[in-house]
N, C-alpha and C positions, 0 to 999 in steps of 0.2 A: 130715476137717478142712473141706473146702469147704462141706460141708453145714451145719456150725455157723456158718460165716462169714456166709452170706447173710442169715439173719434178724437178725444184729447191726446191719447198716447202717441199716435204717430206724429201729431202736431209737435209734441215736445221734442221728439227725435229730430224732426225737420229743423226745429229752431236751433237745436244744438249743431246740426249740420251746417246751417246757414251762418252761424256765428264763427265757424272755424277759420275764416279768413282774418278775423279780427282778434281771435283769442290767442294771443302770444305768437311764438314763431311757427312757421310752417315747416314741417318735416317732410322728408321724401315719402315716408309711409302715408302721411295724411294726404299729400298731394295725389299719390297714386290711388289710394283707397277712396276714390271719388265720393260715393254716397255713404260709405261706411266710416263713421267717425270713430268707431271702437278701435283699440290698439290691435294691429295685425298679430296673429299668433306665430310663435317661432316655429321653425321647421321641426325641432325636436318634439314640441308639443303636438304638432299635427301627426308626427310619426307615432307618438304614444297613443293618440286618440284612434288612429287607424288600426293599430295592433289590438286595442281594446275591443274595437268593433269586430275585428276578425275573430277574436276569442269568443265573443258573445255569439257570433253567428255559427262558428264551427263546433260549438259544444265542447265536451271534454276532449283534450288533446290525446292522440294515441302515443304510446311510449315509443321514443325513437330507438332505432337499432343501435346497440352499443358499438362504438368504434374500437377495433382491436389495434393497438399500436405496438411498434417495435421500440422497446425502451432500452436505451444505452445506460448500463450501470457500471460505474467505475468501482475501484476497490473499497472506497468509503464515500458515502453520500448522505446528505441531511434528508430528513423525512420530507421537508417542504420542497426541496429540489426534486425528489423522487415523485412527489405528488404532481408537480408541474410537468414533469416529463411524461407522466401517465395521463395527464389531463383529468385527474380525480381531485376530490376535495381533500385537503390536508387532514381535516378532522376525521374523515373516514379511515384514513391510513392509521392515524393514532389509535382509533377505536379498534381496528383490526389487530394492531400490535398489543393493545391491552388484553384482547382475547387470547393472544398467544402467550400471555404472561410476561409481556415486556412493557412496563410502565415508562413511556418516554414522552418528551414534549416534541413539538413540531420542529424545533431547531436542533434536536439531538442527531448525532451522526450514527448511522448504522452500517454494518459491514455488508459485503456483497451477497453473502448467503442469505441473510435476513431479508435484504432487498429482493432477492430472487423469490423467496416465499411470498412476499407481498405482491409482486408483479404477477405471479401465476395465480394467486388467489383472486386478483381482480381481472383475470382472464386475458392479460396481455402477454406479448412475447418478450423474452429478455435477450439482450445482446451484452455479454460481459466484455468489458475492456479493462486492461491493466494500466496502471499509471505509467509503466515503462513503455507503453505504446506511444506515449507523447514523445519520448526520446527519439533521436534520429537513429535509424538502423545504420550501423556502421557498414557501409556498402563494401561488400567483398566481390561485387560483380566484376568479372573480368571484362575489359573493353575488347571490342571486336578487333581482330588482327589488322584489318585494313585502316583502322583509325589510329593505330600506334605509330609514333614517330620516335626516332632516336633522341635521347636526352643526355645532358652532360652527367658524368659520374659525380657522386657526392663523396668526398674524401675527408675522413676525420684524421687529424694528426694527434697522436697520443704519445705519452711517455712520462718519465719521472720529472719532477720539478727541476729546473735549471739544466736540462739536457739539450736545450736549444730548439724547442718546438716552434716558438714564435719567431725566432731568428730565421729558422729554415723557411717558414711561411713568408716572412718578409723578403727573403732572397728570391722565393718563387714569384712573389707579387711584384718585386722590384720597388717596394715602398718600405716605410719604416713605422711599424706599430710599436715595436718593443720599447722605444724610448719613453712612451707614456705610462709604462706599467710600474706600479709601486713594488719596490724590492725585486724587480724583474720577475714577478710572479703573475701569470695570467690568472685573472679571477673571474672572467666571464667567458662564455663561448663566443668567439668571434666567427662570423660567417662571411666568406669572401668568394667572389667569382673571378677567376683569372681567365683572360682570353689569350690563347697561345698564338704562336707565329702562323700556324696553319688555320687560324680563325676558329679552331674548336675551343670549347670552354671546359673548365673544371671548377667545381664548387668545393672550396676548402672549409672545413670546420676546425677551429683551433680550440681544443679542450684544455682546461686547467690541469696541471700536473700534481697539485698539492693533494694530500690524502683526504682533506675535508670535502673534496669535490667528487666523491665516488659516484653520487647519483647523476651528476652532470656528465661524467664519463660514460656511465651506462646508457644515458640518453643519447649521447653522441654516437655510441656504437649502434643504437637501434635505428637511427634515421639514415645511417650511412651505407654506402655500397662497398667502399674499400677503406681499410684502416692502414695508415702509415705509422709504424711504431718507431719512434725516435729513441735511439740509445746512444749515450755518449761513449765514444771509443776509449776515453781515459777513465771512465767511471764504472762501466759495466752495468749489470742488471740491479735495479733497486726495487723497493716494495711496490711503488706505483707502476713500474714497468711490468711487474708480474701481474698486478691487478688488471692492467690494460690488456694483457694477453688473455686473461680469463674472461673479461668482458667481450673481447672480440670473438672468442670461441663460443661464448654463450649466445651471441647474436648470429653466429654462423656466417661471418663476413670474412672475405679473403684479406690477408695481411701482407704488407710489404715492409721489410725492416730497413730503416734508414740509419746507418751507423754514422753519427755526426761527430764533429770535432776531430777529423782525421789529420788536420793540419798541426795538431799539438804534438810535441816530441814524444810524450809518454803514451800516445794513442796505440791501442792494440786491438784492431778489429777482429783478429782471429779468436782472441779470448772471448769476445762478445758472442761470436757464432757458436763457440763450444758451450758457453754458459746457457745459451738458448735451448740447447738439446735437452736439458733436464726438465724443461717445460713443454716438451714435445713440439718445439718449433724448429723444424729441420730446414735450413736454407739450401738453396740449389747447389752451392759449392760443396755441401755435405751430402749431395745426392738426394735432397728433399724436394718439396714443391713450393717452398716459400721463397719469393724473390728477395734479394738483399742488395743494397746500394751503399757504397761509401761516399759520403758527402761532407762538404765543409760549408756551412752557412756563411761563415765569415769570409772565406776566400772564394765563395760561389763556385766551388768545383763539384762535379757529379750531379748537378741539378737537372741538366738535360736528360741524363740517363734515368733519373728518378721519374721525370715526367713521361718519358717513353714507356717505362714499366707500368705507370699508372694507366696510360692509354691502352697498352696491351691487355692489361687486366680488365679494363672496362669493355674492350672489344669482346673478350671471352664471355663476359657477363651478359652481353646483348641488352643493354639498358634501354628500355623504351617506355613511353607513356603517351596517353591521349591528351593533347592540349585543348581539344575542342569540347570541353564539358565543364560542368560546375567545378570550381577548384576545391581541392582538399589539400591540407598542409599540416605541418607540425610546428608548435611553438618551440623555438630554440632558446629564446631568452625573452624576458619581459621586464619592463621597468615603468616607473612613474616619472615622467619628465615634467619639469617645473612649468615650462611654457606650453607643452603640447599634450599634456595629460597622459593617460596610459599608452605605452608604445610597446609593440611586440615584434620581435624578429621572427618571421615566419619562413620556413622552408617549404616551398610548394612541392607536393608529391606528384599530383597529377591535375590536369585541367589548367585553366588560366585564370589567375586572380586579377580582376579589373577594378579600377576606381569606381565606387558606387555600389559594389557588390555588398549584399547583406549576408552576414555570416554568424555562426555560433562557434565559440572557441571555449571549450571546457564549460564553466558555469557563467561565462560572460557572453554577451551578444554585441553586435556592432555593425557599422557600415564603413566600408573603406573610404575614409575621407582623403587620404593621400598615401602614396607609397614612395619610399626612397630606396635606392640600391646601396650597396656597400661603399660606393664612392660618394654618397651623399647627393646623388642627382635624383630629381623627381621623375618618376616613371608612371605611365598610365596602366600598364599591365605586366604581369609576371608569369612566365611559363614554368613548366616542370623543372625541378632541380635549381630553381633560382631563389636565393635568400633575399628577402625584402623586409624593410621596417614598415609596419602598418600603423596608421593613426586612425582613431575613430572607435576605440573599444569602450565598453561601459565600465570596465574595471580592469585590474591587472590579472591576466590569467596565470596559471602555473606553467612552469617550463615543462614541455613534454605533452601538453594538452593538444588534442587534435582540433584542427580548424575545418569546418565544413560550410560551404556557401549554401544558403537556403533561399526559398522563393520570395518571402516577404518579411518585414520587420516583426509583424505579429507572431509569426511562426518562430522566428529567432528568439523573441522574448519568452514565448511559451516554453521552448526547449531549455533556455537558460534558467528560467525560474524553476522548472522541474529538477534540473541537475543541482541547483542551489539547495532545493528542499531535501534532496537525497543526502547532500553533504551535511546539512544541518542536522537531519535526523540521525545520521551516523555519529555525529559529534555529541548529540544530547542524549541518545538512548543509552541506558546503562545495562550492562550484562546482568542476567539473573544472579542473585547473590548465592555464592556457595561458601562453605567454610573456608576453603583455601583463599578465595578472593577476599573474604573478610579479614583473614589473618594478614594477608599481604597488604591490605589497605591500612590495617593498624600499624604494621611495620613501617609503611610509608609515612604515616603521621608522626612516627617517632623521629624520623629524619628531619634535620633542619632544612627549611626551604630557603633557597637563594634566588629571590625574584629578579627578573631582568626584562627590559623592553628592548627589542632588537629592531633596528631600521637599517636597510641597506639599499644600494642603488638598483639592484635587479633581483628578480624573483629567485634565480638560481643561487645567488649569494645568500639570500635569506635562508633558503633550505639548507645550504651547506653549513651555515653558522649555527642554525638551530640544532641540526643533527650532531655537530661537533660538541655543542654545549651539553646536549643530553648524554653524550658518551662520557663526559667528565664526571657525572654524578656518581656518588658512592652510597653505601648504606647509611652513612652518617649525615651526609648533606646532599640535597638534590637541587639541581638548577631547575627553576621553573620559569619558562618564557611566558610572561603574562600576555604579551602582544608582540607579533612580528609583522612587519609590513614593508612595502616598497615605497621609497620616496623620502623627502626631507623630514626632519623631526618637527612635529607640529605641537601646538598648545595642548591638544587632547592627549598626546603621548606623554607630555610632561605631567599633566594632571593625574593621569593613570599611574605613572611611576611615583609621583609624590604621595599618592594615597597608600601605596604599598611599600614605600621606602626602597624602591628598586633603582639601580643605576640605569641610564639609557646608553645603549651601545649603538654608535653610528658608524656604519661601514661605508666609506666613500660618500657619506652624506653629512650635511650640517644642519643645525637648528636655525629656524628663522628668528628674527629679532624678538618677536612677541614671546616665542617659546623660551628664548634665553632669559628674558626678563622674568617669566614665571619660574623658571628653573632656579634662578638666583634667589627669588623670594621664598620658594618652597625647599631650598637646599637640596635640589636634585642633582646628582652627579651626571654630567654629560661626558661620555668618553668617545673620542673619535679615533678610528683606525683606518689604515688603508692596506695593511698586510694581515692576512688571516692568522698567520703564526702568532704575531704579537697579541692579537685579540684573544686567542684561545689561551695563551700563556698567562695573560693578565687576569682573565676570568678564573683560571685555575688557582692562581695566587690569591685572588680575592676570596674565593670559596674556602681555601685553606685558612686564611686569616679570620674568616667568619667563624670557623670552628674553634679558633683559639688554640693555644699550644697544648700538646698532649702531655699528660702527667705520667711519668714512669717512677715506680716505687721500688726502692731497694731496702730490704730488711738488713740492718747493720748488727743488731745484737738481740739475744733472747735471755731472759732471766726468770727463775722460778721464785714465786713468793713463798717463803718458808714460814714466816712468823708475822703477826700483825700486832702493833702496839698502839696505845693511844698517845697522841702527841698534842699538847696544848689542851684548850678547853674542849674543842669539838673535833679536831683533826685526828687522822689515823696515819701511822707510819708503817711501812712494810719493810721487813728484813728480807733481802734477796740473795740468791746465789746466781751469779752470772753463768749461764750454761754455754753460750757460744757468742763469738764476736765481742762487742763491748757496748756498755750502756753509757750514752753520753747525754749530758743534761740539755745541751742546746738543741737536740733533735726532737722530732715529734715522737710521741709514745702512745701505745694503746695496750689495754689489759684484756686478755681473752680468758674466758672460763669455759671449759669443754669446747674449745675452738669457736666460741661465739664471742664477738667483740662486745664488751660491756662498757668500755670507756675509751674515748679517743681525745687526746689533748696533749698537755705538756707536763714535764716533771718540774715540780716547784723547788725541790731541793734534793741534792744527792750528797750523802755523807759516808765517810768511811772512818771509823774510830773517832767520832765527834768532829772530824775535820771536813769542811766542804771541799768536794773535789769536782773536776770537770768531767772525768770519765772513769769507768771501772772496767777492767778487762776480764775475760773468761776465767772461771775457776776461783774468783775472789767474791767475798761477800760485801754487801753495802746496805745502807738504809735509804729509803726513798719516801718523800711525801708528794702528793699530787694536788694541783690546784683544783679546788671545788669538787673533790671526789673522795668519798670515805668508804664506799662499798667495796672493800677488798677482803679476800679470805685466803688462808693458806691453800696452796695448790693452784692458784691463778698464775698465769704467765704474763710477763711484761715484755713487749717488743719495742725496740726503737728503730725508726726507719727514716730514710732520706727520700725526698720527692724531687725528681728532676723534671723540669719543663722543657720539652723539645718542640721546635717549630714543626707544624704538620706539613706534609706534602700529599698531593692527591695523585 
């Protein structure tokens, strides 16, 4: 039998092979694997088989030499991430931590010191990095002398509200900005570049003069080279003039005093010069070193002299910058434009900003999509000292934020995310509790909160409004800005305000149709303003109204209870001697025993010799019964008092 079997097997295989042309469809594998009808093995299977063969042939594997790695460890890292960087098993790390007495899971975050212990235990080298390494180093490297080229001076115009700063700037520019300003008050920093007859340029920044814009003025002083202090000849020095002087001194910037409105008959420029002396501003006429010019923005006199003095001062300062490098700049103003998205006015400090540059500005990143100059013309690049409006930001930056051009978008996003996380952690981390902080928190809770939602057209305005609102707060009532932002009033603003019963303050912005509809439905007050004075005054009045009128108490009369009688079934009557003032039935009354109030209410009846009377004067005796009060004893005192309600002011 076995002899017959053996030749049959190959026969069967042959038959199968012969049948292949007729058995269903012909695949590439079948066609190529001529005599082998079996399915071809995959590459992976062949590889596995080969490795198995190797292992069988080679016997037990010798242990591979351990690779020592340089492990980069940030300030906080998860166990899993650390294991990946060390090329070790996560479970081994967890085990090692357990042995150290730290029961953690693989997803737990450990600090840098613990990570260092693990890395050294597993025999690797550690490289510590700080989160702040992600941030851009603010480069203070000085450019080489040969690369520096002269740049136009940046001149900031400062002064008190209504002293004619914008009018003076208009006269210098030969255009008209002032007409479009609400109440004649500049509420934003305007940045303009003026080209003079000799083709040289001067960049002007126009800062607001109102007290609410302190921070904007301070910013203006920090980015500027020269300050022009405008003082009205007929009005003299005012609080914001003095504040501008101190900002200028703090920034260490030279000052030129422009005495404006000299065309007015009551103008007295000499008085202004003398008044400046008490703030240590000594003009040249008084043998000092501060230049002064008498100008009239209205009649356009003295302007050439002012420009000459600015140029002279700029020459002394030797202002130079390197235009051939990555641009750095400062945000002068930022806003959310309806059609264009976030827009920032940037003053380039050094380098040249070009369309297409990727940049980081504060906690926002972006790519320059388009740039426009102060005349509204599209430009491709902006050199040092040039103010431009930049489109293409991820969000609205804060005024005063530095702008830096970086190599690529990934780097820009990384830096912006890191800065955002720093801001968030500052906002959310609470200081360790101390008794003082607990008491002050309790005190804050006792104050009534006046919630508000603030929306304005630019970032600088938002800051100014929020700061002014916070200053109004008193111990009795505190203004709480639930949300402040740049741009029109949206549905989400209305929903937020509706949930907290807060009015929405719109400064130079309006609500869209959907937001108005929701506001009507939820009874949310939308208040629009275009002059900051009115806004602050109305909020102050609103807060005072929220507190309600203040009650003032005046004690009118005091009487001593000498005798107590029973009156009727359950009542008690008191026999009194009026000690001072008078006891009047119509007034509120209270009974005190040992200076503790035991009853506060009204007198039911007041009698003298069985007659009902309206009032009893000092030195006379009378009888009194009280509504719903019988606990009276001889020796108690009765006081009658008036309560006057007065409107509150903050």
